[in-house]
N, C-alpha and C positions, 0 to 999 in steps of 0.2 A: 553680208547683204546678198540678196538673191534678186534675180530679174525674172519677171513672169511675162508670158504672153497670155492675154485674157480675152474673154468675150463678154461684153455687156449687152444684155437684151432688154429692150423695152417690152414689158410684159403686156402692155395694152395693144400695141400695133405689131409686135414681133420683129421690129427692126433690130439689127445687131450692129455692134461696133467692136472691131478687133484692135487691140493695141498692146503696147509694151509698157511695163511699169517697174520701176526699181523699188523693191520693198525693203524697208529697214528692219522689219520684224515679221514674225509668223502671224501676228494678229492683223486682222483686216483693218486697214487705215481709213476706210471710207472712200477711197478713190474708185471712181467708176469710168473715168476716161476723159480725155480732152481738157484736163485741168480741173475737172469737177470732183469735189468731195461731197458726199451726201450730208456730212455733218458741218459743212461750211457754206451756207446759203450765198455768201458773197462770190463764190466761184461759179454760180449760175444765175444769179439775180440780174446781172447786166450782161446778157449773152453776146458773144462775138462770133460763135461758130454754130453750125446747124445742130450739133450735138447739145451744146449748152442751151439753145432755144428749146430743144425737145425736153430737156430736163426741167426747164422752167415751165413749159406747157403741161407736162404730165406729172411732174413732181418726182423727186429723187427716190421715193419709196416704190415707184413703178419701174425701176431698173434693177436688174440682178446681174452681178459680175461673177463669172466663173473662171477659175484659172485653167487654161488649156495645157500649159507646159511651163516648167521652171528651168532656168539656166543660171550658170555661174558668171556669165558675162553678157554685156549688151549686144555685142556683135552677133553672137549665135542667136540671140532672141530676135533681133531684127531680120536676120536671114530667114529664120523660121516663119516670122510674120509675113515676109514677102512671098513665101511659098504658099501660104494658105489664103491670102487676101486676093480678091479679084474685083473687077468693076461691078 
């Protein structure tokens, strides 16, 4: 299992979301952030967070996730995430 730090971009308004995700395989699992999977509408049809509201509003196809860096453990990934994220 690998841990990634990723950036998901709303291609309509250019807002970005940075996060950490545990990947079980090399294949893209549909995860774009904050509990949202593009192939599981139930993860964004009843939004509870700003990101989920945005996915519901713009549609999951208007978000693109890019891997910034891969890690072997969560601790290093969260340290890296904290270094690149700001208000």
